C-alpha positions in Angstrom: -0.5 -0.4 0.0 1.4 3.5 -1.4 1.2 5.8 1.5 1.0 10.0 0.2 2.1 12.5 3.2 1.4 15.3 1.3 -1.0 16.5 -1.0 -1.8 19.8 -2.3 -3.7 21.3 -4.9 -5.3 25.1 -5.2 -9.1 25.7 -5.0 -9.0 29.0 -5.9 -5.9 32.0 -6.2 -6.4 35.4 -6.7 -7.5 39.2 -6.6 -11.4 37.8 -6.3 -10.4 35.4 -3.8 -8.2 32.7 -2.5 -7.7 29.5 -0.6 -4.9 26.5 -1.1 -6.1 22.5 0.1 -3.6 20.5 1.3 -3.5 17.3 3.0 -0.3 16.0 5.3 -0.7 13.0 7.0 -4.4 12.6 8.8 -5.2 16.3 8.4 -6.9 18.0 6.2 -5.9 22.1 5.9 -7.4 24.8 4.3 -4.4 27.8 3.6 -6.9 30.7 3.5 -10.1 30.5 2.3 -11.0 34.2 0.9 -14.1 31.9 -1.4 -17.9 31.6 0.2 -18.0 28.7 2.5 -20.7 27.7 -0.7 -17.8 28.3 -3.5 -14.9 26.3 -1.2 -17.3 23.7 -0.6 -18.6 23.6 -4.4 -14.8 24.2 -5.5 -13.9 21.0 -2.5 -16.2 19.1 -4.3 -14.4 18.8 -7.3 -11.0 16.9 -5.3 -13.6 14.3 -3.3 -13.8 16.3 -0.8 -16.1 18.4 2.2 -15.1 21.5 3.9 -17.1 19.5 7.1 -13.5 17.0 6.5 -11.5 19.8 7.5 -9.5 19.7 10.0 -8.0 22.9 10.9 -7.4 26.4 8.5 -3.8 28.4 8.2 -4.7 32.1 7.8 -1.9 34.5 5.7 -3.2 37.4 6.7 -6.3 40.1 7.1 -7.5 40.7 3.8 -10.8 39.8 2.7 -9.3 37.8 -0.6 -8.2 35.7 1.6 -10.3 35.3 4.8 -13.6 36.2 3.7 -15.3 32.3 4.1 -13.1 32.0 7.1 -14.9 32.5 10.2 -18.7 31.2 8.9 -16.8 28.4 7.8 -14.5 28.1 11.9 -18.3 28.4 13.3 -20.4 26.0 11.2 -18.1 22.6 10.6 -16.3 23.8 14.3 -13.1 24.0 12.9 -9.8 26.2 14.8 -8.3 29.1 13.3 -4.8 29.3 13.1 -3.5 33.2 12.4 -0.7 36.4 14.1 -1.7 38.4 16.9 -1.5 41.3 13.8 -3.7 39.0 12.0 -6.2 38.5 15.3 -6.8 42.1 15.5 -7.0 43.8 12.2 -9.1 40.5 12.0 -10.9 39.9 14.2 -14.2 42.0 12.8 -14.0 40.5 10.2 -13.8 36.5 11.0 -17.3 36.7 13.5 -17.4 35.2 16.9 -15.6 32.4 17.6 -14.8 30.1 21.1 -12.1 30.9 23.0 -11.2 27.1 21.0 -10.4 27.9 17.5 -8.6 31.3 18.4 -5.0 29.8 17.9 -2.4 32.4 18.1 1.1 32.1 16.3 3.8 33.9 15.6 7.4 32.3 12.8 7.9 29.6 15.3 7.0 25.8 13.9 4.2 23.8 15.4 2.4 20.2 15.0 0.0 19.8 13.6 -1.3 16.0 13.7 2.4 14.0 13.0 3.5 17.3 10.4 5.7 19.9 11.0 3.8 23.7 10.1 6.5 26.9 10.1 5.2 30.5 9.7 7.4 32.8 8.1 6.9 36.4 7.7 6.6 37.8 4.7 6.7 41.7 3.1 3.2 42.5 2.3 1.4 46.4 3.6 -0.5 43.3 5.9 -0.6 43.7 9.7 1.4 40.5 9.8 1.4 38.4 7.4 2.7 35.1 6.6 3.8 32.1 4.9 3.6 28.7 5.3 6.0 25.3 4.6 4.5 22.4 5.5 6.2 18.8 5.7 5.7 15.2 6.8 7.0 12.0 5.1 10.1 13.9 4.0 7.6 15.6 0.9 8.3 19.1 1.9 5.1 22.1 0.4 5.1 25.5 0.7 3.6 28.8 -0.6 4.6 32.3 -1.2 2.5 34.6 -2.1 1.0 38.3 -1.8 5.2 39.4 -1.2 6.3 42.4 -2.4 9.9 41.3 -3.3 11.2 38.1 -2.3 14.2 37.5 0.3 17.1 35.9 2.0 14.4 34.8 4.7 11.9 33.1 2.6 14.1 32.3 0.2 16.2 30.1 3.0 12.0 28.8 4.3 11.3 27.2 1.3 14.1 26.2 0.1 14.1 22.0 -0.7 10.1 22.0 -1.6 9.4 19.6 -3.5 6.1 21.8 -4.5 6.1 26.2 -4.6 3.5 27.8 -4.7 4.3 31.4 -5.1 3.7 34.2 -6.6 3.8 35.2 -10.3 0.8 38.8 -9.6 1.5 41.5 -12.5 3.7 42.3 -15.4 5.2 45.4 -15.3 4.3 47.0 -17.8 0.9 46.0 -18.8 0.7 47.5 -15.0 2.3 51.2 -15.8 -0.6 51.1 -19.0 -3.5 49.6 -17.5 -6.1 51.1 -15.7 -5.3 51.2 -11.8 -5.0 54.8 -10.5 -1.3 55.4 -9.5 -1.6 55.4 -6.4 -2.2 51.2 -6.8 0.3 51.5 -9.2 2.6 52.5 -6.3 1.6 49.8 -4.1 1.6 47.1 -5.7 5.0 47.6 -7.8 5.6 48.8 -4.5 8.3 46.5 -1.4 5.3 45.3 0.8 2.8 44.8 -1.9 3.5 41.7 -4.8 6.0 40.2 -7.4 6.2 40.6 -10.9 6.5 38.3 -13.6 10.0 38.7 -14.0 11.2 39.0 -10.1 9.2 35.7 -9.9 11.3 34.5 -12.5 14.2 35.3 -10.5 13.0 33.5 -8.1 12.2 30.7 -10.2 15.9 30.9 -11.9 17.2 30.3 -8.2 15.0 28.3 -6.1 15.3 25.4 -9.4 19.0 25.9 -7.6 17.8 24.5 -4.8 16.4 21.6 -5.5 12.9 22.3 -5.7 11.1 20.4 -8.0 7.7 22.0 -8.9 6.5 25.6 -9.5 3.4 27.1 -9.6 2.8 30.5 -10.5 -0.1 32.4 -8.7 -2.0 35.1 -7.9 -1.9 36.5 -11.6 -3.9 39.4 -12.4 -6.2 39.7 -14.1 -5.3 43.3 -15.2 -2.3 43.4 -15.4 -0.7 39.9 -16.2 -1.3 36.8 -18.7 -0.6 33.1 -18.3 0.6 32.6 -21.3 3.1 36.4 -21.0 3.9 34.9 -17.1 4.8 31.3 -19.2 7.0 33.2 -21.4 8.8 35.0 -19.4 9.8 32.8 -16.6 10.6 29.7 -19.7 12.5 32.4 -21.4 14.4 33.3 -17.5 15.0 30.1 -17.6 16.5 28.6 -21.3 18.9 32.0 -19.9 20.1 29.7 -17.0 20.9 26.6 -18.8 18.0 25.7 -17.1 15.5 22.9 -18.4 11.7 23.2 -17.6 10.5 20.2 -17.2 13.5 18.0 -16.7 15.5 20.6 -14.1 11.7 21.6 -12.5 8.3 21.9 -13.6 5.9 25.1 -13.7 2.7 24.8 -13.6 -0.3 27.7 -12.8 -2.7 28.1 -10.7 -5.9 29.8 -11.9 -8.7 32.1 -9.9 -11.9 29.9 -11.6 -9.6 26.6 -12.2 -9.4 24.1 -9.4 -5.4 22.7 -10.3 -5.0 18.9 -9.5 -4.1 16.7 -6.5 -0.9 17.0 -6.7 0.9 14.3 -4.5 4.6 15.4 -3.2 6.9 11.9 -1.2 
């Protein structure tokens, strides 16, 4: 009998809502719940699961596209919510009233959940105390690194050696500059607490391919300022220039706003 140590499916990724399903050992975990509870349940059904099976919800930060359905799901299904003290402080009203045992406050120290190790790490984003996550189980490791204005040495160190990284590739810089956003929003997106561009993501894909990362899911693509084909071409060209062969040295896939990814099996 084959034991799968770690599985992941991105249920939704983008400015309209984010949710990632992770099965680690015997635990079923949701990273962010930025869709309605009904939508999340419908997405889970596509991989033959239900919200009633969830054991925990991990929040990265308080923005609505990451927490919209979190409070409702936690109450209805009696699921504990994990978030930093800063996130709890600013998201409490949006999350609504929860039992004390459901309000799990975390920092950047690793903690165990049903045999898997979860490691939050700080990320530069315009939120109160945002984090990304790595989850390790039975030797397999995955990481979520989205909503980051710039890649830091700390993040790079945390996500290295992952079997799969969900990595932001939010915008094409030229599309953003000439696009419909007001200049104040463009500055926010381009800033060091905003979002990673295709070029910045490409530089990290090159970097991570040299750090034993075997698969990247490009995520949080902007509807207004990016095109999947453009993101792919930008990053592929950067890999070619670095002498890295796509599919041999590293695999590249996408996470979408409206489409559930396959259930990737790691380890």
